[in-house]
N, CA, C and O atoms as CSV, one atom per row, in Angstrom:
chain,resi,resn,atom,element,x,y,z
A,1,MET,N,N,0.847,-1.176,0.000
A,1,MET,CA,C,0.000,0.000,0.000
A,1,MET,C,C,0.893,1.241,0.000
A,1,MET,O,O,1.940,1.263,0.648
A,2,ASN,N,N,0.482,2.238,-0.710
A,2,ASN,CA,C,1.196,3.510,-0.799
A,2,ASN,C,C,1.335,4.123,0.594
A,2,ASN,O,O,0.343,4.254,1.311
A,3,PRO,N,N,2.576,4.505,0.990
A,3,PRO,CA,C,2.769,5.070,2.337
A,3,PRO,C,C,1.904,6.300,2.602
A,3,PRO,O,O,1.418,6.476,3.719
A,4,SER,N,N,1.706,7.145,1.607
A,4,SER,CA,C,0.866,8.331,1.814
A,4,SER,C,C,-0.560,7.932,2.159
A,4,SER,O,O,-1.211,8.557,2.997
A,5,ARG,N,N,-1.025,6.899,1.510
A,5,ARG,CA,C,-2.390,6.409,1.767
A,5,ARG,C,C,-2.524,5.896,3.203
A,5,ARG,O,O,-3.553,6.090,3.851
A,6,VAL,N,N,-1.470,5.240,3.684
A,6,VAL,CA,C,-1.471,4.739,5.063
A,6,VAL,C,C,-1.625,5.899,6.046
A,6,VAL,O,O,-2.419,5.817,6.983
A,7,TRP,N,N,-0.861,6.990,5.834
A,7,TRP,CA,C,-0.936,8.140,6.748
A,7,TRP,C,C,-2.312,8.792,6.688
A,7,TRP,O,O,-2.826,9.248,7.709
A,8,ILE,N,N,-2.911,8.840,5.501
A,8,ILE,CA,C,-4.251,9.415,5.372
A,8,ILE,C,C,-5.274,8.558,6.129
A,8,ILE,O,O,-6.132,9.088,6.836
A,9,ILE,N,N,-5.178,7.252,5.978
A,9,ILE,CA,C,-6.099,6.348,6.681
A,9,ILE,C,C,-5.921,6.468,8.188
A,9,ILE,O,O,-6.904,6.575,8.921
A,10,LEU,N,N,-4.659,6.453,8.664
A,10,LEU,CA,C,-4.409,6.597,10.098
A,10,LEU,C,C,-4.918,7.937,10.620
A,10,LEU,O,O,-5.513,8.008,11.696
A,11,GLY,N,N,-4.681,8.990,9.854
A,11,GLY,CA,C,-5.161,10.312,10.266
A,11,GLY,C,C,-6.678,10.366,10.368
A,11,GLY,O,O,-7.226,10.919,11.321
A,12,GLY,N,N,-7.347,9.790,9.383
A,12,GLY,CA,C,-8.806,9.786,9.404
A,12,GLY,C,C,-9.373,8.971,10.551
A,12,GLY,O,O,-10.294,9.410,11.242
A,13,LEU,N,N,-8.820,7.784,10.751
A,13,LEU,CA,C,-9.299,6.936,11.855
A,13,LEU,C,C,-9.029,7.583,13.210
A,13,LEU,O,O,-9.873,7.538,14.104
A,14,SER,N,N,-7.857,8.180,13.358
A,14,SER,CA,C,-7.525,8.837,14.614
A,14,SER,C,C,-8.449,10.026,14.877
A,14,SER,O,O,-8.887,10.234,16.009
A,15,ALA,N,N,-8.742,10.794,13.851
A,15,ALA,CA,C,-9.650,11.934,14.013
A,15,ALA,C,C,-11.053,11.465,14.411
A,15,ALA,O,O,-11.700,12.065,15.269
A,16,ILE,N,N,-11.502,10.402,13.784
A,16,ILE,CA,C,-12.813,9.840,14.127
A,16,ILE,C,C,-12.849,9.443,15.607
A,16,ILE,O,O,-13.806,9.755,16.315
A,17,LEU,N,N,-11.808,8.759,16.064
A,17,LEU,CA,C,-11.758,8.325,17.465
A,17,LEU,C,C,-11.702,9.512,18.430
A,17,LEU,O,O,-12.296,9.465,19.507
A,18,ALA,N,N,-10.995,10.568,18.047
A,18,ALA,CA,C,-10.934,11.761,18.901
A,18,ALA,C,C,-12.320,12.387,19.052
A,18,ALA,O,O,-12.700,12.812,20.144
A,19,ILE,N,N,-13.064,12.441,17.962
A,19,ILE,CA,C,-14.418,13.002,18.008
A,19,ILE,C,C,-15.330,12.120,18.861
A,19,ILE,O,O,-16.111,12.625,19.667
A,20,ILE,N,N,-15.228,10.814,18.680
A,20,ILE,CA,C,-16.045,9.889,19.476
A,20,ILE,C,C,-15.727,10.031,20.961
A,20,ILE,O,O,-16.633,10.057,21.794
A,21,ALA,N,N,-14.437,10.124,21.294
A,21,ALA,CA,C,-14.048,10.264,22.704
A,21,ALA,C,C,-14.596,11.548,23.294
A,21,ALA,O,O,-15.119,11.547,24.408
A,22,GLY,N,N,-14.483,12.643,22.558
A,22,GLY,CA,C,-15.007,13.911,23.051
A,22,GLY,C,C,-16.509,13.888,23.242
A,22,GLY,O,O,-17.025,14.372,24.249
A,23,ALA,N,N,-17.208,13.324,22.271
A,23,ALA,CA,C,-18.667,13.246,22.371
A,23,ALA,C,C,-19.095,12.318,23.504
A,23,ALA,O,O,-20.047,12.614,24.226
A,24,THR,N,N,-18.408,11.221,23.655
A,24,THR,CA,C,-18.735,10.272,24.718
A,24,THR,C,C,-18.542,10.908,26.084
A,24,THR,O,O,-19.365,10.727,26.982
A,25,SER,N,N,-17.458,11.651,26.239
A,25,SER,CA,C,-17.207,12.270,27.543
A,25,SER,C,C,-18.269,13.304,27.887
A,25,SER,O,O,-18.613,13.482,29.056
A,26,ALA,N,N,-18.787,13.983,26.877
A,26,ALA,CA,C,-19.821,14.988,27.132
A,26,ALA,C,C,-21.075,14.355,27.728
A,26,ALA,O,O,-21.812,15.011,28.464
A,27,HIS,N,N,-21.318,13.091,27.415
A,27,HIS,CA,C,-22.528,12.426,27.879
A,27,HIS,C,C,-22.327,11.504,29.079
A,27,HIS,O,O,-23.259,11.263,29.845
A,28,TYR,N,N,-21.103,10.989,29.242
A,28,TYR,CA,C,-20.907,9.947,30.254
A,28,TYR,C,C,-19.849,10.243,31.315
A,28,TYR,O,O,-19.643,9.432,32.219
A,29,VAL,N,N,-19.181,11.381,31.220
A,29,VAL,CA,C,-18.166,11.720,32.217
A,29,VAL,C,C,-18.685,12.882,33.041
A,29,VAL,O,O,-19.003,13.943,32.505
A,30,SER,N,N,-18.768,12.678,34.340
A,30,SER,CA,C,-19.394,13.697,35.177
A,30,SER,C,C,-18.396,14.631,35.859
A,30,SER,O,O,-18.715,15.799,36.082
A,31,SER,N,N,-17.223,14.161,36.189
A,31,SER,CA,C,-16.300,15.027,36.921
A,31,SER,C,C,-15.626,16.023,35.977
A,31,SER,O,O,-15.299,15.712,34.832
A,32,GLU,N,N,-15.437,17.207,36.495
A,32,GLU,CA,C,-14.801,18.269,35.705
A,32,GLU,C,C,-13.357,17.905,35.358
A,32,GLU,O,O,-12.888,18.185,34.254
A,33,LYS,N,N,-12.661,17.285,36.296
A,33,LYS,CA,C,-11.268,16.888,36.066
A,33,LYS,C,C,-11.178,15.852,34.945
A,33,LYS,O,O,-10.292,15.933,34.095
A,34,ALA,N,N,-12.079,14.895,34.940
A,34,ALA,CA,C,-12.081,13.867,33.893
A,34,ALA,C,C,-12.450,14.477,32.542
A,34,ALA,O,O,-11.867,14.115,31.519
A,35,GLN,N,N,-13.414,15.401,32.531
A,35,GLN,CA,C,-13.776,16.048,31.271
A,35,GLN,C,C,-12.618,16.874,30.724
A,35,GLN,O,O,-12.406,16.922,29.512
A,36,GLN,N,N,-11.876,17.517,31.601
A,36,GLN,CA,C,-10.701,18.283,31.171
A,36,GLN,C,C,-9.639,17.348,30.589
A,36,GLN,O,O,-8.979,17.685,29.606
A,37,ALA,N,N,-9.480,16.180,31.198
A,37,ALA,CA,C,-8.513,15.201,30.681
A,37,ALA,C,C,-8.897,14.753,29.276
A,37,ALA,O,O,-8.038,14.660,28.399
A,38,VAL,N,N,-10.180,14.476,29.057
A,38,VAL,CA,C,-10.642,14.065,27.726
A,38,VAL,C,C,-10.476,15.204,26.735
A,38,VAL,O,O,-10.071,14.982,25.594
A,39,SER,N,N,-10.782,16.411,27.158
A,39,SER,CA,C,-10.628,17.559,26.273
A,39,SER,C,C,-9.176,17.710,25.814
A,39,SER,O,O,-8.909,17.927,24.632
A,40,THR,N,N,-8.252,17.592,26.752
A,40,THR,CA,C,-6.827,17.688,26.421
A,40,THR,C,C,-6.420,16.539,25.505
A,40,THR,O,O,-5.749,16.756,24.496
A,41,ALA,N,N,-6.822,15.323,25.851
A,41,ALA,CA,C,-6.463,14.150,25.051
A,41,ALA,C,C,-7.001,14.265,23.630
A,41,ALA,O,O,-6.275,14.013,22.668
A,42,ALA,N,N,-8.260,14.643,23.494
A,42,ALA,CA,C,-8.875,14.741,22.173
A,42,ALA,C,C,-8.240,15.865,21.351
A,42,ALA,O,O,-8.051,15.727,20.142
A,43,GLN,N,N,-7.916,16.961,22.006
A,43,GLN,CA,C,-7.283,18.070,21.298
A,43,GLN,C,C,-5.909,17.654,20.751
A,43,GLN,O,O,-5.607,17.894,19.582
A,44,TYR,N,N,-5.095,17.043,21.585
A,44,TYR,CA,C,-3.782,16.582,21.127
A,44,TYR,C,C,-3.924,15.513,20.048
A,44,TYR,O,O,-3.177,15.502,19.069
A,45,GLN,N,N,-4.877,14.627,20.233
A,45,GLN,CA,C,-5.095,13.584,19.234
A,45,GLN,C,C,-5.511,14.191,17.901
A,45,GLN,O,O,-5.022,13.773,16.851
A,46,MET,N,N,-6.401,15.166,17.932
A,46,MET,CA,C,-6.867,15.764,16.684
A,46,MET,C,C,-5.741,16.505,15.968
A,46,MET,O,O,-5.594,16.379,14.752
A,47,TRP,N,N,-4.954,17.267,16.702
A,47,TRP,CA,C,-3.835,17.983,16.073
A,47,TRP,C,C,-2.861,17.006,15.426
A,47,TRP,O,O,-2.351,17.264,14.336
A,48,HIS,N,N,-2.606,15.896,16.088
A,48,HIS,CA,C,-1.649,14.940,15.538
A,48,HIS,C,C,-2.289,14.058,14.459
A,48,HIS,O,O,-1.580,13.470,13.643
A,49,SER,N,N,-3.597,13.964,14.451
A,49,SER,CA,C,-4.288,13.331,13.323
A,49,SER,C,C,-4.079,14.182,12.077
A,49,SER,O,O,-3.829,13.654,10.993
A,50,ILE,N,N,-4.181,15.481,12.233
A,50,ILE,CA,C,-3.926,16.396,11.112
A,50,ILE,C,C,-2.466,16.298,10.672
A,50,ILE,O,O,-2.161,16.398,9.483
A,51,ALA,N,N,-1.574,16.104,11.635
A,51,ALA,CA,C,-0.150,15.930,11.297
A,51,ALA,C,C,0.053,14.718,10.388
A,51,ALA,O,O,0.937,14.738,9.532
A,52,PHE,N,N,-0.750,13.663,10.560
A,52,PHE,CA,C,-0.647,12.512,9.656
A,52,PHE,C,C,-0.935,12.933,8.210
A,52,PHE,O,O,-0.287,12.442,7.285
A,53,PHE,N,N,-1.892,13.830,8.010
A,53,PHE,CA,C,-2.192,14.308,6.661
A,53,PHE,C,C,-1.028,15.134,6.109
A,53,PHE,O,O,-0.721,15.064,4.919
A,54,ILE,N,N,-0.392,15.906,6.966
A,54,ILE,CA,C,0.789,16.674,6.548
A,54,ILE,C,C,1.895,15.720,6.110
A,54,ILE,O,O,2.545,15.941,5.088
A,55,ILE,N,N,2.105,14.664,6.882
A,55,ILE,CA,C,3.124,13.674,6.531
A,55,ILE,C,C,2.784,13.005,5.200
A,55,ILE,O,O,3.670,12.779,4.376
A,56,ALA,N,N,1.521,12.692,4.989
A,56,ALA,CA,C,1.111,12.088,3.718
A,56,ALA,C,C,1.454,13.022,2.560
A,56,ALA,O,O,1.991,12.579,1.545
A,57,TRP,N,N,1.151,14.296,2.707
A,57,TRP,CA,C,1.424,15.277,1.655
A,57,TRP,C,C,2.924,15.433,1.438
A,57,TRP,O,O,3.391,15.419,0.299
A,58,LEU,N,N,3.678,15.582,2.522
A,58,LEU,CA,C,5.131,15.739,2.398
A,58,LEU,C,C,5.776,14.501,1.787
A,58,LEU,O,O,6.727,14.613,1.014
A,59,SER,N,N,5.268,13.333,2.127
A,59,SER,CA,C,5.843,12.091,1.617
A,59,SER,C,C,5.735,11.973,0.107
A,59,SER,O,O,6.579,11.336,-0.524
A,60,THR,N,N,4.711,12.575,-0.482
A,60,THR,CA,C,4.556,12.506,-1.936
A,60,THR,C,C,5.599,13.363,-2.640
A,60,THR,O,O,5.840,13.187,-3.834
A,61,ARG,N,N,6.219,14.285,-1.917
A,61,ARG,CA,C,7.204,15.183,-2.493
A,61,ARG,C,C,8.625,14.892,-2.016
A,61,ARG,O,O,9.564,15.594,-2.390
A,62,ALA,N,N,8.777,13.877,-1.206
A,62,ALA,CA,C,10.050,13.612,-0.533
A,62,ALA,C,C,10.928,12.650,-1.327
A,62,ALA,O,O,10.442,11.769,-2.036
A,63,ASP,N,N,12.244,12.852,-1.183
A,63,ASP,CA,C,13.166,11.835,-1.678
A,63,ASP,C,C,13.252,10.743,-0.614
A,63,ASP,O,O,12.625,10.859,0.439
A,64,ALA,N,N,14.008,9.701,-0.874
A,64,ALA,CA,C,14.055,8.548,0.035
A,64,ALA,C,C,14.562,8.929,1.420
A,64,ALA,O,O,14.055,8.426,2.423
A,65,ASP,N,N,15.559,9.816,1.487
A,65,ASP,CA,C,16.107,10.211,2.780
A,65,ASP,C,C,15.076,10.988,3.597
A,65,ASP,O,O,14.903,10.741,4.790
A,66,GLN,N,N,14.406,11.915,2.952
A,66,GLN,CA,C,13.367,12.675,3.659
A,66,GLN,C,C,12.231,11.766,4.102
A,66,GLN,O,O,11.728,11.892,5.219
A,67,ALA,N,N,11.829,10.856,3.233
A,67,ALA,CA,C,10.691,9.982,3.521
A,67,ALA,C,C,10.921,9.170,4.795
A,67,ALA,O,O,9.985,8.943,5.561
A,68,LYS,N,N,12.166,8.727,5.027
A,68,LYS,CA,C,12.413,7.941,6.244
A,68,LYS,C,C,12.238,8.796,7.491
A,68,LYS,O,O,11.791,8.289,8.519
A,69,TRP,N,N,12.580,10.077,7.426
A,69,TRP,CA,C,12.389,10.972,8.578
A,69,TRP,C,C,10.906,11.254,8.793
A,69,TRP,O,O,10.439,11.306,9.931
A,70,TYR,N,N,10.165,11.436,7.700
A,70,TYR,CA,C,8.723,11.667,7.822
A,70,TYR,C,C,8.028,10.431,8.393
A,70,TYR,O,O,7.097,10.544,9.191
A,71,LYS,N,N,8.492,9.248,7.976
A,71,LYS,CA,C,7.914,8.016,8.509
A,71,LYS,C,C,8.155,7.938,10.015
A,71,LYS,O,O,7.252,7.580,10.771
A,72,ARG,N,N,9.370,8.270,10.453
A,72,ARG,CA,C,9.661,8.270,11.890
A,72,ARG,C,C,8.776,9.270,12.619
A,72,ARG,O,O,8.277,8.992,13.709
A,73,ALA,N,N,8.586,10.430,12.012
A,73,ALA,CA,C,7.716,11.437,12.631
A,73,ALA,C,C,6.320,10.860,12.833
A,73,ALA,O,O,5.741,10.993,13.911
A,74,GLY,N,N,5.785,10.226,11.809
A,74,GLY,CA,C,4.454,9.622,11.912
A,74,GLY,C,C,4.386,8.539,12.970
A,74,GLY,O,O,3.394,8.424,13.690
A,75,GLN,N,N,5.442,7.745,13.063
A,75,GLN,CA,C,5.464,6.694,14.080
A,75,GLN,C,C,5.448,7.292,15.485
A,75,GLN,O,O,4.765,6.786,16.374
A,76,PHE,N,N,6.201,8.368,15.678
A,76,PHE,CA,C,6.197,9.004,16.992
A,76,PHE,C,C,4.872,9.705,17.272
A,76,PHE,O,O,4.405,9.701,18.411
A,77,PHE,N,N,4.259,10.309,16.251
A,77,PHE,CA,C,2.936,10.906,16.463
A,77,PHE,C,C,1.940,9.822,16.873
A,77,PHE,O,O,1.130,10.027,17.777
A,78,GLY,N,N,2.004,8.680,16.211
A,78,GLY,CA,C,1.105,7.573,16.551
A,78,GLY,C,C,1.322,7.067,17.967
A,78,GLY,O,O,0.364,6.832,18.703
A,79,SER,N,N,2.586,6.900,18.347
A,79,SER,CA,C,2.842,6.429,19.711
A,79,SER,C,C,2.448,7.495,20.723
A,79,SER,O,O,2.009,7.164,21.824
A,80,GLY,N,N,2.597,8.765,20.372
A,80,GLY,CA,C,2.157,9.838,21.263
A,80,GLY,C,C,0.655,9.809,21.480
A,80,GLY,O,O,0.175,10.001,22.597
A,81,ILE,N,N,-0.084,9.567,20.405
A,81,ILE,CA,C,-1.542,9.471,20.528
A,81,ILE,C,C,-1.917,8.328,21.461
A,81,ILE,O,O,-2.746,8.490,22.357
A,82,VAL,N,N,-1.303,7.179,21.244
A,82,VAL,CA,C,-1.635,6.005,22.065
A,82,VAL,C,C,-1.257,6.245,23.530
A,82,VAL,O,O,-2.061,6.001,24.429
A,83,LEU,N,N,-0.043,6.720,23.763
A,83,LEU,CA,C,0.442,6.862,25.139
A,83,LEU,C,C,-0.147,8.080,25.846
A,83,LEU,O,O,-0.685,7.957,26.947
A,84,PHE,N,N,-0.049,9.245,25.226
A,84,PHE,CA,C,-0.510,10.479,25.873
A,84,PHE,C,C,-2.035,10.503,25.953
A,84,PHE,O,O,-2.618,10.530,27.037
A,85,SER,N,N,-2.661,10.493,24.788
A,85,SER,CA,C,-4.126,10.571,24.774
A,85,SER,C,C,-4.741,9.336,25.414
A,85,SER,O,O,-5.709,9.438,26.169
A,86,GLY,N,N,-4.180,8.167,25.112
A,86,GLY,CA,C,-4.716,6.931,25.686
A,86,GLY,C,C,-4.687,6.913,27.198
A,86,GLY,O,O,-5.636,6.452,27.832
A,87,SER,N,N,-3.598,7.415,27.788
A,87,SER,CA,C,-3.525,7.426,29.254
A,87,SER,C,C,-4.544,8.398,29.849
A,87,SER,O,O,-5.131,8.123,30.896
A,88,LEU,N,N,-4.751,9.532,29.184
A,88,LEU,CA,C,-5.758,10.485,29.684
A,88,LEU,C,C,-7.170,9.935,29.516
A,88,LEU,O,O,-8.020,10.145,30.382
A,89,TYR,N,N,-7.432,9.233,28.413
A,89,TYR,CA,C,-8.737,8.592,28.245
A,89,TYR,C,C,-8.945,7.528,29.318
A,89,TYR,O,O,-10.032,7.415,29.884
A,90,GLY,N,N,-7.904,6.752,29.593
A,90,GLY,CA,C,-7.998,5.728,30.636
A,90,GLY,C,C,-8.341,6.322,31.984
A,90,GLY,O,O,-9.163,5.782,32.725
A,91,PHE,N,N,-7.702,7.441,32.297
A,91,PHE,CA,C,-8.005,8.126,33.553
A,91,PHE,C,C,-9.453,8.612,33.568
A,91,PHE,O,O,-10.176,8.391,34.539
A,92,ALA,N,N,-9.872,9.273,32.491
A,92,ALA,CA,C,-11.198,9.880,32.459
A,92,ALA,C,C,-12.332,8.857,32.448
A,92,ALA,O,O,-13.322,9.017,33.161
A,93,PHE,N,N,-12.190,7.821,31.651
A,93,PHE,CA,C,-13.286,6.867,31.486
A,93,PHE,C,C,-13.266,5.725,32.505
A,93,PHE,O,O,-14.308,5.158,32.834
A,94,TYR,N,N,-12.075,5.397,32.998
A,94,TYR,CA,C,-11.973,4.226,33.886
A,94,TYR,C,C,-11.349,4.541,35.239
A,94,TYR,O,O,-11.248,3.662,36.095
A,95,GLY,N,N,-10.927,5.795,35.440
A,95,GLY,CA,C,-10.290,6.166,36.689
A,95,GLY,C,C,-8.924,5.521,36.855
A,95,GLY,O,O,-8.391,5.456,37.963
A,96,SER,N,N,-8.361,5.046,35.758
A,96,SER,CA,C,-7.105,4.299,35.807
A,96,SER,C,C,-5.895,5.215,35.611
A,96,SER,O,O,-5.814,5.975,34.646
A,97,ILE,N,N,-4.986,5.120,36.531
A,97,ILE,CA,C,-3.673,5.732,36.357
A,97,ILE,C,C,-2.624,4.638,36.576
A,97,ILE,O,O,-1.620,4.831,37.262
A,98,ALA,N,N,-2.898,3.488,35.968
A,98,ALA,CA,C,-2.064,2.299,36.148
A,98,ALA,C,C,-0.628,2.540,35.683
A,98,ALA,O,O,0.312,2.000,36.266
A,99,PHE,N,N,-0.460,3.333,34.656
A,99,PHE,CA,C,0.866,3.604,34.111
A,99,PHE,C,C,1.078,5.114,34.059
A,99,PHE,O,O,0.935,5.718,32.996
A,100,PRO,N,N,1.417,5.728,35.185
A,100,PRO,CA,C,1.501,7.188,35.237
A,100,PRO,C,C,2.566,7.791,34.323
A,100,PRO,O,O,2.476,8.969,33.978
A,101,LEU,N,N,3.569,7.014,33.926
A,101,LEU,CA,C,4.606,7.554,33.040
A,101,LEU,C,C,4.186,7.566,31.572
A,101,LEU,O,O,4.884,8.130,30.730
A,102,MET,N,N,3.048,6.946,31.266
A,102,MET,CA,C,2.598,6.919,29.876
A,102,MET,C,C,2.350,8.326,29.335
A,102,MET,O,O,2.684,8.613,28.185
A,103,THR,N,N,1.782,9.185,30.134
A,103,THR,CA,C,1.443,10.524,29.658
A,103,THR,C,C,2.694,11.316,29.284
A,103,THR,O,O,2.759,11.821,28.163
A,104,PRO,N,N,3.690,11.453,30.161
A,104,PRO,CA,C,4.874,12.219,29.756
A,104,PRO,C,C,5.681,11.546,28.640
A,104,PRO,O,O,6.280,12.234,27.812
A,105,ILE,N,N,5.700,10.222,28.611
A,105,ILE,CA,C,6.400,9.545,27.511
A,105,ILE,C,C,5.668,9.816,26.196
A,105,ILE,O,O,6.299,10.003,25.155
A,106,GLY,N,N,4.351,9.836,26.247
A,106,GLY,CA,C,3.565,10.191,25.064
A,106,GLY,C,C,3.824,11.619,24.623
A,106,GLY,O,O,3.926,11.896,23.428
A,107,GLY,N,N,3.931,12.529,25.587
A,107,GLY,CA,C,4.258,13.913,25.249
A,107,GLY,C,C,5.628,14.018,24.600
A,107,GLY,O,O,5.813,14.774,23.647
A,108,LEU,N,N,6.584,13.263,25.115
A,108,LEU,CA,C,7.919,13.230,24.509
A,108,LEU,C,C,7.846,12.658,23.096
A,108,LEU,O,O,8.565,13.116,22.208
A,109,SER,N,N,7.000,11.680,22.881
A,109,SER,CA,C,6.821,11.118,21.539
A,109,SER,C,C,6.309,12.175,20.568
A,109,SER,O,O,6.773,12.252,19.431
A,110,PHE,N,N,5.355,12.987,21.012
A,110,PHE,CA,C,4.876,14.079,20.159
A,110,PHE,C,C,6.020,15.014,19.791
A,110,PHE,O,O,6.184,15.381,18.627
A,111,ILE,N,N,6.808,15.396,20.791
A,111,ILE,CA,C,7.931,16.310,20.547
A,111,ILE,C,C,8.912,15.694,19.555
A,111,ILE,O,O,9.345,16.363,18.617
A,112,LEU,N,N,9.263,14.428,19.753
A,112,LEU,CA,C,10.200,13.773,18.841
A,112,LEU,C,C,9.629,13.677,17.428
A,112,LEU,O,O,10.365,13.797,16.448
A,113,GLY,N,N,8.330,13.464,17.324
A,113,GLY,CA,C,7.702,13.452,16.005
A,113,GLY,C,C,7.923,14.761,15.270
A,113,GLY,O,O,8.257,14.769,14.085
A,114,TRP,N,N,7.736,15.869,15.976
A,114,TRP,CA,C,7.944,17.175,15.347
A,114,TRP,C,C,9.418,17.402,15.023
A,114,TRP,O,O,9.742,18.007,14.001
A,115,VAL,N,N,10.311,16.923,15.884
A,115,VAL,CA,C,11.755,17.030,15.601
A,115,VAL,C,C,12.081,16.278,14.313
A,115,VAL,O,O,12.785,16.807,13.453
A,116,PHE,N,N,11.583,15.056,14.170
A,116,PHE,CA,C,11.861,14.279,12.966
A,116,PHE,C,C,11.238,14.918,11.721
A,116,PHE,O,O,11.812,14.839,10.635
A,117,LEU,N,N,10.088,15.538,11.868
A,117,LEU,CA,C,9.477,16.234,10.741
A,117,LEU,C,C,10.377,17.386,10.282
A,117,LEU,O,O,10.577,17.584,9.083
A,118,VAL,N,N,10.911,18.135,11.233
A,118,VAL,CA,C,11.817,19.241,10.905
A,118,VAL,C,C,13.095,18.712,10.255
A,118,VAL,O,O,13.571,19.281,9.273
A,119,ILE,N,N,13.650,17.632,10.795
A,119,ILE,CA,C,14.865,17.054,10.204
A,119,ILE,C,C,14.596,16.641,8.761
A,119,ILE,O,O,15.419,16.887,7.879
A,120,GLY,N,N,13.459,16.021,8.521
A,120,GLY,CA,C,13.105,15.644,7.156
A,120,GLY,C,C,13.060,16.847,6.231
A,120,GLY,O,O,13.532,16.781,5.096
A,121,ALA,N,N,12.500,17.934,6.708
A,121,ALA,CA,C,12.436,19.147,5.892
A,121,ALA,C,C,13.827,19.724,5.645
A,121,ALA,O,O,14.089,20.275,4.577
A,122,LEU,N,N,14.710,19.601,6.619
A,122,LEU,CA,C,16.076,20.106,6.465
A,122,LEU,C,C,16.913,19.241,5.527
A,122,LEU,O,O,17.958,19.681,5.047
A,123,LYS,N,N,16.472,18.037,5.266
A,123,LYS,CA,C,17.197,17.100,4.409
A,123,LYS,C,C,16.895,17.331,2.926
A,123,LYS,O,O,17.128,16.442,2.107
A,124,THR,N,N,16.393,18.482,2.579
A,124,THR,CA,C,16.070,18.790,1.189
A,124,THR,C,C,17.316,18.632,0.329
A,124,THR,O,O,18.361,19.214,0.620
A,125,SER,N,N,17.196,17.854,-0.713
A,125,SER,CA,C,18.346,17.621,-1.588
A,125,SER,C,C,18.625,18.852,-2.430
A,125,SER,O,O,17.755,19.704,-2.610
A,126,ALA,N,N,19.840,18.942,-2.941
A,126,ALA,CA,C,20.222,20.057,-3.807
A,126,ALA,C,C,19.334,20.101,-5.038
A,126,ALA,O,O,19.005,21.179,-5.533
A,127,LYS,N,N,18.945,18.928,-5.537
A,127,LYS,CA,C,18.076,18.851,-6.721
A,127,LYS,C,C,16.731,19.511,-6.428
A,127,LYS,O,O,16.201,20.231,-7.274
A,128,GLN,N,N,16.176,19.276,-5.244
A,128,GLN,CA,C,14.882,19.845,-4.889
A,128,GLN,C,C,14.964,21.336,-4.651
A,128,GLN,O,O,14.020,22.062,-4.964
A,129,SER,N,N,16.083,21.816,-4.098
A,129,SER,CA,C,16.195,23.239,-3.794
A,129,SER,C,C,16.610,24.066,-5.002
A,129,SER,O,O,16.671,25.292,-4.919
A,130,GLY,N,N,16.895,23.415,-6.118
A,130,GLY,CA,C,17.209,24.138,-7.335
A,130,GLY,C,C,18.673,24.480,-7.495
A,130,GLY,O,O,19.008,25.280,-8.368
A,131,HIS,N,N,19.554,23.923,-6.705
A,131,HIS,CA,C,20.998,24.204,-6.818
A,131,HIS,C,C,21.718,23.110,-7.550
A,131,HIS,O,O,22.933,23.185,-7.733
């Protein structure tokens, strides 16, 4: 399957899940703290779902070296969604803080994803830059 298509599918599915989580919390989560956790989780998830679409677009224009950095960025965005947003959803919906380090590790994953995206952009070949 085309790598760009994979990022588009992941982005769409992730966005759908973020919307479902937000809507579910509005109806089934009563505590203000839990609702705030879902709001934060869904917001981060949605932004990084959009980042998957950016990666898909950049990947269509990337050389092989850039593409590997964009792929790493997407992998870290995905792990950030699972760890960061997932841990906040677990807290909000189930009262679980079984793995308290998941949230900061997920946040670090988001940061690393953006670092790899920037590195990929900096890897522009001379051919692409017109030199």
